[in-house]
N, C-alpha and C positions, 0 to 999 in steps of 0.2 A: 538048648533050653536055657542054659545059663546066659547066653547072649540075649535071648528074648527078654529075660527078666531085667537084665542091665538096660536094654533099650526102653522097657516100660518105666523103669526107675528114672531114667534121664528124661523121658517124656513128662512124667509127673513133676519132676523138679522144674522143668521149663514152664509147665502150666501154672504151677504154684508161684513161680517167679513173676509170671505175667499177671497174676491176680491183682485186682485193684487194691491199693493200699489206702488206709485211712489217711485223710488229708485234714490237718489242723488249719483252721482259718481264724483270722482275727481282724476286726475292724474297730477303728476309733472314730466316733462320730461326735461332732461338736456343734453347738448352737448357742447364740446369745440373742435373746429376744426380750424386749421390754425390761432390760436391766437384769434379767435372770440368765445365768449361763449354765449349761449342762455339758459334761463330757462323758460319753457313754462308750465303754469298751465291751465288745461282744466277742466271745470265744466260741468256736464251733468245731465239731468233728464232722467232716463232710458237709452236709447241708443242715445238720442238726445243731441248734444253739444249745450249748452246754451251760454257759455261765454268762452273766452280764454284770457290769458294775457301772453305776451312774453316780457322778459327783456333781451335785447341783449347788450353785451359789445363789443365795437369795438375799439381796440387800434389805436390811431392816427398814430403810427409808421408804421402800416401795409399799410397805404395810403400815407406815406411820408409827413405827415402834421406836420409842426413845428411852424408856426406862429399862433397867435390868429385869424387873419383874415382868414387864410386857414381853421382853425378848425370851425369857425363860418359859413363859406360858406358851408362846408361839412355838418354841422348840418342842415342848411336850406334846402339843397338839399335832405337829407335823409327824412325829414319830409314833404316836399312839396306835394308829391303825395297822402298822406293819410289825409291831414287836412280837406278836404271838403267832406269826405265820411260819410254818415249817418250810424251810428252803429259802427264806428271805432273812438276810442279816442287814440291820440298819444301824448306822452310827452317825454321830453328828459332832460338830464343834462350832464354836462361835468366835468371831472376832468382834471388835468394837462396831464394825460396820455391816457385817453379814453373817448369815446362818449358812453353814455348809453341811449338806445332807448327803451321806454316802449310802447307796442302796445296792446291795449285792444279791443276785438271784441265782440259785443253783437249780437249773431246770430239770435235773434228774430227780430231785426230791420235792419240788414245789408242786402243789395241785393246781391244775388249770382253773378249777372252780374258784380257788383263792385269788388267782390273778383276775378273773372275771369280776369277782366281788369288789376288788380294789380298783377296778376301772383300768386295769393294765392289759386287758384282753377283750376283744369283741365277742359277742355271742355267736357271730357267724364263724368264728375261728375255733369254736369248742369241739367241732367234729374232727379236728386234726390230731395226729398222734405225736407230732413234733412241732417245734417252733423252727421255721425255715430261716436259715442264715441269709440266703439271697433275698427272700421276700422282706425280711426285717430291715436289711440295709436299704433296699429299694424304697420301702415305706418311710424310713427315716429321711432319706434324701428328698423324697417328695414332700415331706412336712417341714423342710427348711434346714435340716441338719446337713453338715458337710462331712462325708465319711471318707476315710483313707484306709 
């Protein structure tokens, strides 16, 4: 009987050891188009996107902005729609030549409806329970980003 219990314990340990472990994934995707650059870092657990961070650089010259007041108003407008959304953190900085916007999303707390309203998610994706890492990277590559 003792031997049977030992064999069962060993079998359980082997099965537990063979169980699939969570796999952390990360992709860094970059694009520069029409003078605007974006570097997006996506972190996932298995195929579920957990967080993303996008750093966009927007040259003031593209928008015809020359005065400090124009630049400050532009920065305020760019940040306004994201500031009150749970799960989204937005920060910015400016240099003499460009506006740098950093947008971080925690997908475990952000509401998909908020992403839809902000134009960051399609209506057709609203029936999903997770944001797929593989699909996201595939779509970014298809839209011109280079992902590593």
